N, C-alpha and C positions, 0 to 999 in steps of 0.2 A: 504493499499499499504506500503510495507516495506521501511524502511529508507535507502536512497542511499548515498553513498559517493560523495563528490564534486570532488574528485580526483579518477580516475579509472585507474587501471593497469591490463593488461591481464596477469596474473601470468603464464599462459601456455607458454608464450614466453620465460620465464626465467627458466623454469623447465628443468634440465639436462635430465630428463627422455624423453623429447621430442626431444633431439638431434637425428638427423638421423644417421643410421649406417655409411653412406657415410661420413658425416662431422666428425664423431668420428675417423674414419680411417685416414682422412686427417690430423686432429690435431695430431694424433699419429706419422704420417710420418713427420710432421713439427718439432715436438719435437725431433725426432731422428736426423733430419738434423741439427738442431741448437745445439744439444748436442755434435755432432762430429765436429762442425765448430769452428773456432778460435774466442775467445772473444776479442773484441776491446781493452779492458783494459789490456789484457795479453801482447800485443805487442805495445801498445800505439796508440792513436787515429790517429796521422798522418800517421804512417806506415800502420795501418789497412785500411785507406782510399785508399791508393795506392794498397794494396793487393786485396781489393774488386774490384776495377776497372780492375785489372789484372786477376780476376777470381781465386785468390789464397786464398780466405777467406772461402771457403766452402759453400757460399750462391750464389744465382743467381746474375749475373751482370745486372744492369738496362739497358734496351735497349735505346740507344741514336738514335733518329730519324733524318734523314738527313734534314728534313724541318725546324728544330729548328734553330733559329737565335740568336746568342749571342750579347749582347750589355751591356752597363753599365749605371747606374744612379749615379749622384753625391751624396756623403756622406756628412753629416753635418761636417765631419772632413776635413779640407782643404787639398787638394792634394790627396784625396783618393776617389776611385770610388767603387760602389757595383756591382758585376757581376750579370747579369740577362740574361734571356732567354725567348724568345717569341715564342709561337705556334699559328699560324693562322688557321682558318677553312680551311679544304682541298679544299673547293669550291672557295677559294679566292687565286688564283695562282700568280697574278701579284702584283707588288708593289703598284700601284694606287688603285687596287681593295681592297687591305688589309686595306686601310684607310677608307673603307666604311663598316666596321663591325658595329654591334649594340652597341659596347662598349668593355669593358674589364673585365677580372677577374684577381685579384692579388692573387698569390698562394705562400704559405710558405710550403716547404717540411718538412717531418718528419725525424727522425733519432736521437731522444733523445738530440737535441740541440748540438750534437757532430759529427754526421755522415751525409752524403748526401750533395748534392749541387744543383745548379739550373738545372742540367741536369738529376736529379735522377728520375723524374716522367714524362718523355716525353709522354709515351703512355696514361697515365691518363689525362694529360693536353690536348692532342690532342682530346680525347673524350669530355672533357668540351668545347673545342673550337667549335667542330662540333655540339654539343648539342644546343648551344645557338647563333651560328654565332658571337662569341666573340673572341677577341684576349686574350690569357692567358699568363700572365707574371709571370715567376718563379724567386724567389729572392735567390741569393747565399749569404745569410746572414752569418756573422762571427760565427765560431763554437768554442765551448768549447773543451778541457780545455784551449786552447791557448787564447781564447777570451771569458771569462765567462760573465754572466749577469753583466751589462745590454746591452752588445754589440749587441746581436742578436735582441732584441726588438728595439734598436735604428735604426739598418739597415732596419728592417721591417717598421718602422714608416717613415723613409726617403723615402722608395720606395712608400709607400701609399700616402704621400703628393705629390710626383712627379706625380702619376697617377691621383690624384684628380685634379691637375692643368692641366695636359697635355693629359689625355685620349681622350677627344673630338677631339683634334687636331691630335693626332697620330693614333687613332684607330677608328675614326668615331662615337664615342659615349662616354658616361660617364663611370666611374668605376661603374660596376653593382654589382659585388660580390667580397668578399674576402674569400679565401678557404685555408684549410690546413688539414693535417692528423697528428694525434699523437702530437708531439712537435709543428708541424706546426699549429694545431688547437689552441693550447695554445697561440701561437704568434698571431694568427688571433684575439683572444679575447683581448689580451693586446693592440693590434693595434686599433681595433674598439673603444675601451673605450677611448683611447687617441684622436682619430679623433672626436668622439662625444663631448668631452669636449672642444677641441680647435676650432672646427668648428660647431657652434650651428645650422647652416642651412644644414649641411651635411646629405644627404640621400643615401641610398644604397638599391638595390633590395633584397639582402639577403646575408647570411653567409652560407658557406658549411663547416660544422664542423664534421670531421670524426675521431672517436675514440680518442678524445682529452684528454689531461691531464690538468685539471683545478684547482686542489688542490694539491700542491706539498708537503703538509703535510700528505697526504695519507688518502683516504677514505677506508671503510671496505673491499670492494671487493679486493682492492690492497693488504691489509694486510693479507687477508685470502688465496689468490691464489698465492702460492709460486712458482709453476712450470707451469705457463701458457704457451701455445704454443706461439711462436714468442717472447714474452716479459716476461721472468722469472724475478722474483722479484729482485734477486741479480744484474742482468744487469741494471734494471731500476734505482736501487739505485745508481749504478756507474754513470749513466747518470746524475742524479740529483746532485750528489756531484761534478761532473765536471762542471756543469752549475752554481751551487750555492755554491762555495767553502766557507767553514767557515761561513755559514749563519745560524743564530739562528732559532729556531722554530718560535719565534715571528715574525722575519723578513720575514720568508717564507709565513706568512699569510698576508703580505702587498698585496693589490689588483694588484699592478704592477708586483708582483711575482706569486701569485696564483689568477687568475681572478675570482675564485669561491667566493672570499670575497668582490668583488666589490659591493658598495651600489647601487643596481639597482634602488632603489626608486628614486634616483636623475635623472635617465635617463627615467623615466616612460613617455610614449608617444613618445619617440625618438628611442627606440631600434628597429633595423631592424629585419625583419623576419629572422629566423635561422633554418637550417636543421641540426639536430644532428643524427649521425648514429653510431652504435656500435654493436659488437657481444657479446653474453652472455659468451663466453670463453675468454673474454678480461678483464685483471685486472683493466682496466680503465672504466669498465661499469658504476659504480656508478657516475663517473665524468659526463658522458653524461646524465644519467637519472636525476640526481639531478640538474645539471646546466640547463638542458632543463626545469625542473619544476620551478626553480627560475625565468627563463626567462619568462615563462607564468604568474607566479604570479606577475611579474612587468609590465604586459601588453604587452610584446613582443610576436609576432606571432612565436611560436616555433612548429616544427614538429620533433618528436623523433621517429626514426625508429630503431627497435631492430631486430637482425638476430640470431635466435636460433642456438647455437652450433658454431657460427663463431668466429675465433680468432682475435686478434689485427691486424689492418691493412688490414681488409678483402678485401677492394675494390682494393687492389694492386695485388691480386692474379688473375691468368687467370680464367675466368668464366668456362672454360672447366674442370678445376679441383676443383673449389669451386663454386657451384651453387649460394651460398649466395653473392659472389662477383658480379655476374650478376644482382642479385636482387637489391643490393645496388647501382650499376651503373645506373640501370633503374630508381630507385627512385630519384637519384640525377638529371638525365636528365629531368624527369618529373617536379621536383621542379624548376630547372633552367627555363624551358619553361613556367611554370605557373607563375612564378614571373615576367618574362619579359612580358608576355601577360598582366598582371595586370598593370605593369608600362606603357605599351603602351596605354592601355585603359584609364589610369588616365591622360595622357598628352593631 
């Protein structure tokens, strides 16, 4: 019998030759759209945010759904509140019924720590809410460059501790998942590591980690992929510089900055299950594959799903135009439902 590796990778998933013609055309169209759009750093982050919501930035305006409810969570800073938004399952129409959800999901939006807010992902969060009969709370954490590191992680941690304390009362069940895409996935990991250290008995059904950035000192795929669809290298570097101004390479390797460097051995036996998703045309592909592998090595239950040819942020595109988006959403729904079933069976 031939010797077999203890770690197996299906290399066909990563081979550009296996990209479909349809997804290649989609990526080409996305590159064309972003090439002609305004770059946020050319006009300044604050102005760009207003331009995007006004439909003047050359990229689609995020749909804001009428059923979303805005509220605030107290910040650790006296006299300041953190803007948040909650999406309930569509099957729960009344105020009293909303308090009978199975629990909650805490979500951190993407946008390079610089763009986006709690309203940016209504459609995605409604999908999560309906998939698990869960209330989904989106956090409007502070953004760079006005508020660089550590302001965003602080807001995310404040929101997490509030939900750990109040989710049962407010949403009918415990905090079950923490989720995020891109920069939001980065903030998901920095938050869960803090929670696990500060609350030894804390348990979570799972993490939803989509196309995250976990090593801000750059892994090979990021360095080699200069002109990726959605996330070209020069734009990502601007995001990182805004979030981490004047930070040295050594400082960027602190686990509180780059969660890839967290000592997972100290959390063995306590890491929650995690779903990592990413497309192969994403400059952050190595982040998901390597972080997911480290998670498994430390005894955490990790599922790593790779979508051949898909770009950064794949699950945010309509599945009618990007089939891989629908695949990613279905995998996420399946994961949510499987983890909730396991939790129910263990209780």
